C-alpha positions as CSV (number, residue, x, y, z in Angstrom):
1,X,-0.4,0.4,0.0
2,X,2.6,2.4,0.8
3,X,4.4,1.9,-2.4
4,X,1.3,2.0,-4.6
5,X,0.8,5.2,-2.3
6,X,4.4,6.6,-3.7
7,X,3.9,5.8,-7.3
8,X,0.5,7.5,-7.3
9,X,1.9,10.4,-5.1
10,X,5.1,10.9,-8.2
11,X,2.5,10.2,-11.1
12,X,0.1,13.0,-9.5
13,X,3.4,15.8,-9.2
14,X,3.9,14.8,-13.1
15,X,0.6,15.1,-14.2
16,X,0.7,18.6,-12.3
17,X,3.6,19.6,-14.0
18,X,2.6,18.8,-17.4
19,X,-1.0,20.2,-17.1
20,X,1.0,23.6,-16.2
21,X,3.3,22.9,-18.8
22,X,0.5,22.5,-21.5
23,X,-1.1,26.1,-20.3
24,X,1.7,27.5,-21.1
25,X,2.5,26.4,-24.6
26,X,0.4,27.4,-27.5
27,X,-2.4,26.7,-28.3
28,X,-2.4,22.4,-29.2
29,X,0.8,22.0,-27.9
30,X,1.4,19.0,-25.2
31,X,-2.2,17.7,-25.7
32,X,-1.3,14.5,-26.8
33,X,1.4,13.5,-23.8
34,X,-1.1,15.0,-21.5
35,X,-4.0,12.6,-22.3
36,X,-1.6,9.7,-22.3
37,X,-0.6,10.8,-19.1
38,X,-4.3,11.4,-17.8
39,X,-4.9,7.1,-19.0
40,X,-2.1,6.0,-17.1
41,X,-3.1,8.6,-13.8
42,X,-6.8,6.1,-14.6
43,X,-8.6,9.4,-14.6
44,X,-12.3,8.8,-16.1
45,X,-12.6,9.5,-19.8
46,X,-15.6,12.4,-18.7
47,X,-13.0,13.9,-17.0
48,X,-9.5,13.8,-18.9
49,X,-12.1,15.3,-21.7
50,X,-13.4,18.3,-19.4
51,X,-9.9,18.6,-18.2
52,X,-8.0,18.9,-21.8
53,X,-11.2,21.1,-22.3
54,X,-10.1,23.7,-19.5
55,X,-6.2,23.7,-20.7
56,X,-7.2,24.4,-24.0
57,X,-9.3,26.9,-23.1
58,X,-6.3,28.1,-21.0
59,X,-3.6,27.6,-24.1
60,X,-5.5,30.2,-26.0
61,X,-6.1,32.5,-23.2
62,X,-2.6,32.5,-22.4
63,X,-1.7,33.0,-26.1
64,X,-4.3,35.8,-26.6
65,X,-2.5,37.8,-23.3
66,X,0.9,37.0,-24.2
67,X,-0.2,38.6,-27.8
68,X,-1.8,41.2,-25.9
69,X,1.1,41.8,-24.1
70,X,3.5,42.1,-27.3
71,X,1.0,44.8,-28.7
72,X,1.2,46.8,-25.9
73,X,4.7,46.5,-25.8
74,X,5.5,47.4,-29.2
75,X,2.8,50.2,-28.7
76,X,4.5,51.5,-25.6
77,X,7.7,51.2,-28.1
78,X,5.7,53.7,-30.5
79,X,4.7,55.9,-27.6
80,X,8.1,56.4,-26.3
81,X,9.6,57.4,-29.9
82,X,6.6,59.7,-30.1
83,X,7.5,61.5,-26.6
84,X,11.5,61.7,-28.2
85,X,9.8,62.4,-31.6
86,X,13.4,63.2,-33.3
87,X,12.7,62.3,-37.2
88,X,9.0,62.0,-38.0
89,X,9.7,59.8,-41.4
90,X,11.7,57.2,-39.2
91,X,8.8,56.9,-36.5
92,X,6.1,56.6,-38.7
93,X,8.2,54.2,-40.8
94,X,9.0,51.8,-38.0
95,X,5.3,52.3,-36.5
96,X,4.1,50.9,-40.1
97,X,6.7,47.7,-39.7
98,X,5.6,47.1,-36.2
99,X,2.3,46.9,-37.5
100,X,2.7,44.8,-40.0
101,X,4.7,42.4,-37.9
102,X,1.7,42.0,-35.3
103,X,-0.9,41.8,-38.0
104,X,0.2,39.4,-40.0
105,X,-1.3,40.8,-42.9
106,X,0.4,40.8,-46.2
107,X,1.0,44.8,-46.8
108,X,0.4,47.1,-44.3
109,X,0.8,51.1,-45.2
110,X,0.0,54.6,-44.2
111,X,-1.5,57.4,-46.4
112,X,-1.7,60.9,-45.4
113,X,-3.8,63.7,-46.8
114,X,-2.5,65.1,-49.5
115,X,-4.2,68.5,-50.1
116,X,-7.1,70.5,-49.2
117,X,-9.4,68.4,-51.5
118,X,-8.9,65.6,-49.2
119,X,-6.7,63.2,-51.3
120,X,-5.1,60.6,-49.8
121,X,-1.1,59.6,-50.7
122,X,0.6,56.8,-49.8
123,X,3.2,58.0,-47.8
124,X,5.0,54.9,-45.9
125,X,4.4,50.6,-46.8
126,X,6.0,47.5,-45.8
127,X,5.5,44.1,-48.4
128,X,4.7,45.9,-51.5
129,X,5.8,44.7,-54.6
130,X,5.2,47.1,-56.9
131,X,6.5,50.8,-57.1
132,X,3.9,52.3,-58.2
133,X,1.4,51.5,-55.0
134,X,4.4,52.9,-52.7
135,X,3.1,56.8,-53.8
136,X,-0.5,55.7,-54.9
137,X,-3.1,58.9,-54.9
138,X,-6.4,57.8,-53.8
139,X,-8.7,61.0,-55.1
140,X,-11.1,61.9,-52.4
141,X,-14.4,60.6,-52.7
142,X,-12.8,57.2,-53.9
143,X,-12.1,53.7,-53.0
144,X,-11.8,52.2,-49.4
145,X,-10.0,55.4,-48.5
146,X,-12.8,57.7,-48.9
147,X,-15.4,55.3,-46.3
148,X,-12.3,55.6,-44.0
149,X,-11.8,59.6,-43.7
150,X,-16.1,60.1,-44.2
151,X,-17.2,57.7,-41.8
152,X,-13.9,58.3,-39.2
153,X,-14.5,54.6,-38.4
154,X,-12.6,51.5,-39.4
155,X,-13.7,49.9,-42.2
156,X,-12.8,46.2,-43.8
157,X,-13.9,44.4,-47.2
158,X,-13.2,40.7,-47.3
159,X,-12.6,41.4,-51.4
160,X,-12.1,44.6,-52.5
161,X,-13.1,44.0,-56.2
162,X,-16.7,43.3,-54.8
163,X,-16.8,46.6,-52.7
164,X,-19.9,48.5,-53.6
165,X,-20.1,50.9,-50.4
166,X,-17.4,53.5,-52.4
167,X,-17.1,54.8,-55.6
168,X,-14.1,53.1,-57.8
169,X,-11.6,54.5,-59.2
170,X,-10.0,52.9,-62.6
171,X,-6.2,53.6,-61.3
172,X,-6.7,53.0,-58.2
173,X,-8.3,49.2,-59.0
174,X,-5.0,48.7,-61.5
175,X,-2.9,49.6,-58.9
176,X,-4.9,47.3,-56.4
177,X,-4.9,44.5,-58.5
178,X,-0.9,44.4,-60.3
179,X,-0.6,44.3,-56.2
180,X,-2.2,41.5,-56.0
181,X,-4.2,42.6,-52.8
182,X,-8.1,41.4,-52.0
183,X,-9.1,42.3,-48.4
184,X,-8.6,45.4,-46.7
185,X,-9.1,46.9,-43.2
186,X,-8.9,50.9,-42.6
187,X,-8.4,53.2,-39.6
188,X,-8.8,56.7,-39.8
189,X,-5.5,59.0,-38.6
190,X,-7.9,61.5,-36.7
191,X,-7.2,64.3,-34.1
192,X,-10.5,65.8,-32.9
193,X,-12.2,66.9,-35.8
194,X,-9.4,66.6,-38.7
195,X,-8.6,63.1,-40.4
196,X,-5.0,63.2,-40.9
197,X,-4.6,60.4,-43.1
198,X,-5.8,56.5,-42.5
199,X,-3.5,53.3,-42.0
200,X,-4.4,50.1,-43.7
201,X,-3.6,46.1,-43.4
202,X,-3.8,44.1,-46.6
203,X,-4.3,40.3,-47.7
204,X,-4.0,38.9,-51.1
205,X,-6.3,36.6,-50.1
206,X,-10.1,37.0,-48.8
207,X,-10.0,37.4,-44.7
208,X,-12.3,38.4,-42.5
209,X,-10.8,40.8,-40.1
210,X,-11.6,39.9,-36.2
211,X,-12.3,42.4,-33.7
212,X,-8.9,42.6,-31.9
213,X,-7.3,43.2,-35.3
214,X,-9.2,46.3,-35.7
215,X,-8.8,47.1,-32.2
216,X,-5.0,46.6,-32.7
217,X,-4.8,48.4,-35.7
218,X,-6.8,51.1,-34.1
219,X,-4.2,51.7,-31.3
220,X,-1.6,52.0,-34.0
221,X,-3.6,54.6,-36.2
222,X,-3.9,56.8,-33.0
223,X,-0.4,56.7,-32.3
224,X,0.1,57.7,-35.8
225,X,-2.0,60.4,-36.2
226,X,-0.8,62.1,-32.4
227,X,2.8,61.6,-34.4
228,X,1.5,63.2,-37.8
229,X,0.0,66.4,-35.2
230,X,2.7,66.9,-33.4
231,X,4.9,67.2,-36.5
232,X,2.6,69.8,-37.9
233,X,2.4,71.2,-34.3
234,X,6.2,71.4,-34.3
235,X,6.4,72.6,-38.1
236,X,4.1,75.6,-37.0
237,X,6.0,76.1,-34.2
238,X,9.2,75.8,-36.1
239,X,7.8,77.9,-39.0
240,X,6.0,81.2,-36.4
241,X,9.3,81.0,-34.9
242,X,11.3,81.2,-38.1
243,X,8.8,84.0,-38.9
244,X,9.7,86.0,-35.6
245,X,13.0,85.4,-36.5
246,X,12.6,87.1,-39.9
247,X,10.5,89.7,-38.3
248,X,13.2,90.3,-35.7
249,X,15.6,90.7,-38.3
250,X,13.6,93.0,-40.4
251,X,13.0,95.3,-37.9
252,X,16.8,95.3,-36.9
253,X,17.6,96.1,-40.4
254,X,14.6,99.1,-40.7
255,X,15.9,100.5,-37.4
256,X,19.4,100.5,-39.0
257,X,18.3,101.9,-41.8
258,X,16.5,104.4,-39.7
259,X,19.2,105.2,-38.1
260,X,21.4,105.7,-41.2
261,X,18.6,107.8,-42.4
262,X,18.0,110.1,-39.3
263,X,21.4,110.7,-39.2
264,X,22.1,111.7,-43.0
265,X,18.6,113.8,-42.5
266,X,20.2,115.4,-39.6
267,X,23.2,116.3,-41.6
268,X,21.0,117.6,-44.6
269,X,18.8,119.6,-42.3
270,X,21.8,121.4,-41.0
271,X,22.9,122.0,-44.1
272,X,19.7,124.2,-45.8
273,X,20.0,126.1,-42.5
274,X,23.4,127.2,-43.3
275,X,22.5,128.2,-46.9
276,X,22.8,124.7,-48.9
277,X,21.6,124.3,-52.2
278,X,20.2,121.4,-53.9
279,X,23.4,120.4,-55.5
280,X,24.9,120.6,-52.5
281,X,22.4,117.9,-50.9
282,X,23.2,115.7,-53.0
283,X,27.3,115.8,-53.0
284,X,26.8,115.2,-48.9
285,X,24.4,112.1,-50.1
286,X,27.2,110.7,-52.4
287,X,29.6,111.3,-50.3
288,X,27.3,109.5,-46.8
289,X,26.0,107.2,-48.9
290,X,29.1,106.1,-51.1
291,X,27.2,106.1,-54.8
292,X,26.8,108.8,-57.5
293,X,23.7,111.0,-56.6
294,X,22.3,113.3,-59.3
295,X,19.8,116.1,-58.6
296,X,16.9,117.0,-61.3
297,X,15.2,119.5,-62.8
298,X,11.3,119.8,-63.9
299,X,12.8,118.7,-67.1
300,X,14.7,115.6,-65.6
301,X,18.1,117.5,-66.4
302,X,20.9,117.2,-64.5
303,X,21.5,120.4,-62.3
304,X,24.3,122.4,-61.2
305,X,27.6,120.5,-60.7
306,X,26.1,117.3,-61.5
307,X,25.8,117.9,-65.0
308,X,29.3,116.7,-65.3
309,X,28.0,112.7,-65.1
310,X,25.2,112.7,-67.5
311,X,26.6,109.9,-69.0
312,X,25.9,108.2,-65.6
313,X,22.4,107.9,-65.6
314,X,19.2,106.5,-68.2
315,X,17.5,107.5,-70.8
316,X,15.7,111.3,-70.0
317,X,12.4,109.4,-71.2
318,X,13.2,106.4,-68.2
319,X,14.1,109.7,-65.8
320,X,11.1,111.3,-66.4
321,X,8.6,108.2,-66.4
322,X,10.2,107.2,-63.0
323,X,10.0,111.0,-61.7
324,X,6.0,111.1,-62.3
325,X,5.7,107.4,-61.1
326,X,7.5,108.5,-57.7
327,X,5.1,111.5,-57.4
328,X,2.0,109.7,-57.6
329,X,3.5,106.8,-55.1
330,X,5.5,109.2,-52.8
331,X,7.9,106.7,-52.5
332,X,11.5,106.2,-54.7
333,X,10.9,104.2,-57.9
334,X,14.1,102.0,-59.4
335,X,15.0,102.4,-62.8
336,X,16.2,99.5,-64.9
337,X,18.6,100.2,-67.9
338,X,21.3,97.9,-70.2
339,X,21.3,95.7,-66.3
340,X,22.0,98.9,-63.7
341,X,19.6,99.9,-61.5
342,X,18.6,103.6,-60.5
343,X,16.4,104.9,-57.8
344,X,14.9,107.8,-58.6
345,X,12.6,109.9,-56.2
346,X,10.2,112.7,-56.9
347,X,10.9,116.5,-54.7
348,X,7.4,117.0,-54.5
349,X,5.7,120.9,-54.4
350,X,1.8,121.8,-53.8
351,X,0.9,120.7,-57.1
352,X,3.8,119.4,-58.8
353,X,7.1,117.6,-59.4
354,X,9.8,120.4,-58.5
355,X,12.8,118.1,-59.7
356,X,14.0,114.6,-58.6
357,X,17.2,113.0,-56.9
358,X,18.7,109.9,-58.7
359,X,20.8,107.5,-57.2
360,X,23.1,104.8,-58.2
361,X,21.7,101.5,-56.6
362,X,23.5,99.0,-54.6
363,X,27.6,98.8,-55.0
364,X,30.2,97.9,-53.0
365,X,30.9,98.9,-49.8
366,X,27.4,101.1,-50.0
367,X,24.4,100.5,-48.0
368,X,21.8,98.3,-49.0
369,X,18.5,99.7,-51.0
370,X,16.4,99.5,-47.9
371,X,18.9,102.2,-46.5
372,X,19.4,104.3,-49.7
373,X,15.3,104.4,-50.2
374,X,14.2,105.9,-47.1
375,X,17.5,108.2,-47.1
376,X,16.4,109.2,-50.7
377,X,12.7,110.1,-49.5
378,X,13.7,111.7,-46.9
379,X,16.3,113.9,-48.6
380,X,13.7,114.7,-51.2
381,X,11.6,116.2,-48.1
382,X,14.6,118.4,-47.3
383,X,15.3,119.1,-51.2
384,X,11.3,120.4,-51.3
385,X,12.3,122.6,-48.2
386,X,14.8,124.0,-49.3
387,X,12.9,124.6,-53.2
388,X,10.4,126.4,-51.2
389,X,13.0,128.6,-49.4
390,X,14.6,129.4,-52.9
391,X,10.9,129.5,-54.3
392,X,10.2,132.1,-51.8
393,X,13.0,134.3,-52.4
394,X,13.0,134.0,-56.1
395,X,9.4,135.1,-56.0
396,X,10.5,138.2,-53.8
397,X,12.9,139.3,-55.7
398,X,11.4,138.5,-58.8
399,X,8.3,140.6,-57.7
400,X,10.2,143.2,-56.6
401,X,12.4,143.5,-60.4
402,X,8.9,143.4,-61.9
403,X,7.5,146.3,-60.3
404,X,10.7,148.5,-61.6
405,X,10.3,147.1,-65.1
406,X,6.6,148.2,-65.0
407,X,7.3,151.4,-63.9
408,X,9.5,151.8,-67.5
409,X,6.8,150.1,-69.1
410,X,4.2,152.2,-67.7
411,X,5.7,155.3,-67.2
412,X,8.2,156.0,-69.4
413,X,10.3,158.0,-67.4
414,X,14.3,158.7,-67.0
415,X,13.1,158.1,-62.8
416,X,11.9,155.0,-64.0
417,X,14.6,153.9,-65.7
418,X,17.2,155.1,-62.6
419,X,15.2,152.8,-60.3
420,X,15.2,149.7,-62.6
421,X,19.0,150.1,-63.0
422,X,19.0,150.6,-59.4
423,X,17.1,147.3,-59.3
424,X,18.9,145.6,-62.5
425,X,22.4,147.4,-63.0
426,X,23.0,145.1,-66.4
427,X,22.9,147.4,-70.0
428,X,19.5,146.5,-71.4
429,X,20.2,144.9,-75.1
430,X,16.5,144.0,-75.8
431,X,13.1,143.7,-75.1
432,X,11.0,140.4,-75.3
433,X,7.2,140.0,-75.4
434,X,5.9,136.3,-75.3
435,X,2.1,136.0,-75.3
436,X,1.5,133.8,-72.4
437,X,-0.5,134.2,-69.3
438,X,-0.5,131.4,-66.8
439,X,-0.4,131.6,-62.5
440,X,3.4,130.8,-61.7
441,X,4.5,132.4,-65.0
442,X,6.4,135.2,-63.9
443,X,8.2,133.2,-60.9
444,X,8.9,130.4,-63.5
445,X,10.5,133.0,-66.2
446,X,12.2,134.6,-63.6
447,X,14.2,131.6,-62.0
448,X,14.9,131.1,-66.0
449,X,16.3,134.2,-67.1
450,X,18.5,134.6,-63.4
451,X,20.7,137.7,-63.9
452,X,20.5,137.4,-67.5
453,X,17.5,140.0,-67.7
454,X,14.7,140.9,-66.2
455,X,10.7,139.9,-66.6
456,X,7.1,141.4,-65.6
457,X,3.5,140.3,-67.1
458,X,2.0,143.1,-68.8
459,X,-1.8,142.5,-69.7
460,X,-2.0,138.9,-71.4
461,X,2.1,139.3,-72.2
462,X,4.9,137.9,-70.4
463,X,7.8,140.9,-71.1
464,X,11.5,140.1,-70.8
465,X,14.2,142.5,-70.5
466,X,17.1,140.8,-71.9
467,X,20.9,141.7,-71.2
468,X,22.3,139.1,-73.3
469,X,24.5,139.5,-76.5
470,X,22.4,137.2,-78.7
471,X,18.4,137.7,-77.0
472,X,16.6,135.7,-79.6
473,X,18.2,132.7,-78.5
474,X,17.9,133.5,-75.5
475,X,13.6,134.1,-75.8
476,X,13.6,131.4,-78.2
477,X,14.9,129.1,-75.2
478,X,12.4,130.8,-72.5
479,X,9.7,130.2,-74.6
480,X,10.8,126.0,-75.4
481,X,10.7,126.1,-71.4
482,X,7.7,127.7,-70.9
483,X,5.3,126.0,-73.8
484,X,6.5,123.0,-72.5
485,X,6.3,123.1,-68.4
486,X,2.9,124.9,-69.3
487,X,2.3,121.8,-71.8
488,X,0.9,124.3,-74.4
489,X,1.7,124.7,-78.1
490,X,1.5,127.2,-80.7
491,X,3.4,130.6,-77.5
492,X,4.9,133.2,-79.6
493,X,7.6,135.6,-79.4
494,X,9.1,138.6,-80.5
495,X,12.2,140.4,-79.9
496,X,13.1,143.9,-80.0
497,X,16.2,146.0,-80.2
498,X,16.4,148.2,-77.3
499,X,19.8,151.1,-77.0
500,X,18.6,152.1,-73.7
501,X,16.4,151.9,-70.6
502,X,14.1,154.6,-71.4
503,X,13.1,153.2,-74.8
504,X,12.1,149.4,-73.1
505,X,8.2,150.9,-73.6
506,X,8.5,151.7,-77.0
507,X,9.9,148.6,-77.9
508,X,7.4,146.5,-75.7
509,X,4.9,148.4,-77.9
510,X,6.5,147.7,-81.0
511,X,7.2,143.8,-80.3
512,X,3.4,143.7,-79.1
513,X,1.9,145.3,-82.2
514,X,4.0,142.8,-84.2
515,X,3.2,139.4,-82.0
516,X,-0.5,140.4,-83.5
517,X,0.7,140.4,-86.6
518,X,2.2,137.1,-86.6
519,X,-1.1,135.5,-85.8
520,X,-2.9,136.2,-89.5
521,X,0.6,135.2,-90.4
522,X,0.0,131.4,-89.3
523,X,3.2,131.8,-87.3
524,X,3.0,130.1,-84.4
525,X,5.6,128.0,-82.2
526,X,8.6,130.8,-82.8
527,X,10.4,133.7,-81.9
528,X,11.0,136.2,-84.7
529,X,13.1,139.5,-84.6
530,X,10.8,143.1,-84.5
531,X,13.3,144.1,-87.2
532,X,11.8,141.7,-89.9
533,X,8.8,144.1,-89.2
534,X,10.3,147.4,-90.0
535,X,8.6,148.4,-92.7
536,X,5.1,148.2,-91.5
537,X,5.5,149.3,-88.5
538,X,4.7,152.8,-89.8
539,X,1.2,151.0,-91.1
540,X,0.2,150.0,-87.6
541,X,2.0,152.3,-85.2
542,X,-0.4,154.9,-83.5
543,X,3.2,156.9,-82.6
544,X,3.3,160.3,-84.3
545,X,7.1,159.9,-85.1
546,X,6.9,156.4,-86.7
547,X,7.0,157.4,-90.4
548,X,10.1,159.8,-89.5
549,X,11.6,157.2,-87.3
550,X,11.4,154.7,-89.8
551,X,12.7,157.2,-92.2
552,X,16.1,158.3,-90.1
553,X,16.8,154.7,-89.4
554,X,17.6,153.6,-93.2
555,X,18.0,157.1,-94.7
556,X,19.5,158.8,-92.0
557,X,23.1,158.9,-93.4
558,X,22.4,159.8,-96.7
559,X,19.5,162.4,-95.5
560,X,22.2,164.0,-93.7
561,X,25.0,164.2,-96.5
562,X,22.4,165.8,-98.3
563,X,21.8,168.7,-95.4
564,X,25.8,168.8,-94.9
565,X,26.3,168.8,-99.1
566,X,23.6,170.5,-100.5
567,X,23.3,166.9,-102.7
568,X,20.7,165.2,-104.0
569,X,21.1,161.6,-103.2
570,X,17.0,160.8,-101.7
571,X,16.5,162.3,-104.7
572,X,18.5,160.1,-107.1
573,X,17.2,157.3,-104.9
574,X,13.7,158.0,-105.9
575,X,14.3,158.4,-109.6
576,X,16.1,155.4,-109.4
577,X,13.7,153.2,-108.0
578,X,10.4,155.6,-110.3
579,X,12.8,154.1,-113.1
580,X,12.6,150.5,-112.2
581,X,15.9,150.2,-111.1
582,X,17.2,151.8,-114.6
583,X,20.4,154.4,-114.1
584,X,19.8,155.5,-117.5
585,X,15.7,156.3,-116.8
586,X,17.2,158.3,-113.8
587,X,19.4,160.4,-115.5
588,X,16.8,161.3,-118.1
589,X,14.6,161.9,-115.1
590,X,16.8,164.0,-113.3
591,X,18.6,165.3,-116.6
592,X,22.0,164.4,-116.2
593,X,24.2,162.5,-117.8
594,X,24.2,158.4,-116.8
595,X,27.9,158.6,-115.0
596,X,26.6,160.9,-112.6
597,X,23.4,158.8,-111.4
598,X,26.6,155.8,-111.0
599,X,28.5,158.1,-109.2
600,X,25.5,159.3,-106.6
601,X,24.4,154.9,-106.5
602,X,28.2,154.2,-105.1
603,X,28.1,157.2,-102.8
604,X,24.8,156.3,-101.4
605,X,26.1,152.5,-101.5
606,X,28.6,153.5,-98.6
607,X,27.1,155.5,-96.9
608,X,24.4,152.6,-95.7
609,X,25.3,149.6,-94.0
610,X,22.7,147.3,-95.8
611,X,23.8,144.9,-98.1
612,X,22.3,145.8,-101.4
613,X,21.9,142.5,-102.7
614,X,19.6,141.7,-100.4
615,X,16.6,142.4,-101.8
616,X,14.3,142.6,-98.3
617,X,16.9,145.9,-97.4
618,X,16.0,147.1,-100.7
619,X,12.4,147.1,-100.4
620,X,12.8,149.0,-97.3
621,X,14.9,151.4,-98.5
622,X,12.3,152.0,-101.4
623,X,9.8,152.2,-98.7
624,X,11.5,154.5,-97.0
625,X,11.9,156.8,-100.0
626,X,8.9,157.1,-101.0
627,X,7.6,157.7,-97.4
628,X,10.1,160.6,-97.3
629,X,9.1,161.8,-101.2
630,X,5.4,162.2,-99.7
631,X,6.2,163.8,-96.7
632,X,8.1,166.4,-99.0
633,X,5.9,166.8,-101.9
634,X,2.9,167.4,-99.0
635,X,4.9,169.8,-96.7
636,X,5.7,171.7,-100.4
637,X,1.7,171.6,-100.9
638,X,1.0,172.8,-97.6
């Protein structure tokens, strides 16, 4: 009995050991050995069957727990990588690989939302064999992916080809067929209300996915969503930080540019207070900016000392267009020509551009354009102040001189002439009358004339008393400048020679009459000399001495010779013209020899200063002779 008890005790111990080992084994393993051992232990058949069923159930539970532990370890590993999150691509790739290993499917891949439409593109895959599937784009609204994204729930199909819950796409179906995939399980990658993508597990055979597989893949999908969301947050944060750094850098550059511009502005303001001109300002700018700078007048022409560097400037038409653009925008405008660049800023007055400042664009060791641009704009403001100051002084001087000139034109007295000489001591050589009347024309003309003359507005005319050798050329330049500034074609001007200040009034009146004659003659956009109308002055003048002055101007030396010598040279000229320029006819008329007529004519040519071969001059002489003979006949008849 004791021996049997020992055997039974030993068998019982072995039986317990075998049961425990079987429970820890994979489902189905050790069951045969356990059944044999139970038979040897004389265990009833019904008990053996119950015990084996309990062991199999325990095996399945143990295997499930073991698998769950493996799954949890994989999820925990992904979670730890998510916390460290160094390389998003590497984390997601390993996540897909772990999901593939644990799911046991043929293919596992992750698709990410590719654009605002909601298209999904494959980013990471394991088990694929065709390259086109690894970069497959699924349009929104098509395929299984659209069901996953729209429902935000796991979706699976046993056979994809027979799926009828979503529209098929020919390109997607072809890629799935080439890859050989049949069954699909897809779970969404969602954060809040946003779907970032989907995680898929696929087999190349028909398969019904279990709830455990759905839960496992959903766990990986949640981690993948967290990775993508964190990556986007970090990217947005990095972008915001980069934008903040860029903004801070831009602010620093702006402050530096403002500091430089303010420093130059203070220097320019101080220069203005000490009486600097616009040319002085651009010279200072050039030195501070380390590049060439020019000042332009209203016609986009270089001013003052800067005119020596015209070759460094772009075409005048480009400059004029840039000045107009700057006038509209209020800022410096770029000009490009032949690979070179300039910055142009208009000097603005109340209603027009007074000129402009031009600077070369960036050069070696020179401040950047973001410094030059505000500096030029501030300099233009200072230049405008200089222009206003200059214009105010010019306007006062122009008004004072105009009153002095009008005193002579209206009073025609010796005192008025003396007052004009005190205001403008230069010798006046000519008087010009221009048919123009507009606001600001007096100041503009006075500024253009400078110290070469003096101007005044009289009625509808601009009067210029010149002190230059060639008043006709000076008047033509002035006429063109006024026409260009006023943008008014057809302006006319007449220039009359002046012997002294007292004769300014008569010269201005004569030029005004000549100006009126230009209209019926169809003359416009021109400057003419008053002496061209000399023969007709006697017809248009209301002055009582108009005829005598004309005759004296033309025949004065001949009349004086007749008076001193008792000759008849004027009478000879009359007979010569009456005879049609025939010496023989003149000799017959005067009853003298033909040689006498020839000698008298030679004396007349010597006394007269004009060119006898000039038809216009001959006409004037003939007119003067006929007027003189008319005067003599009328006097004798009276």
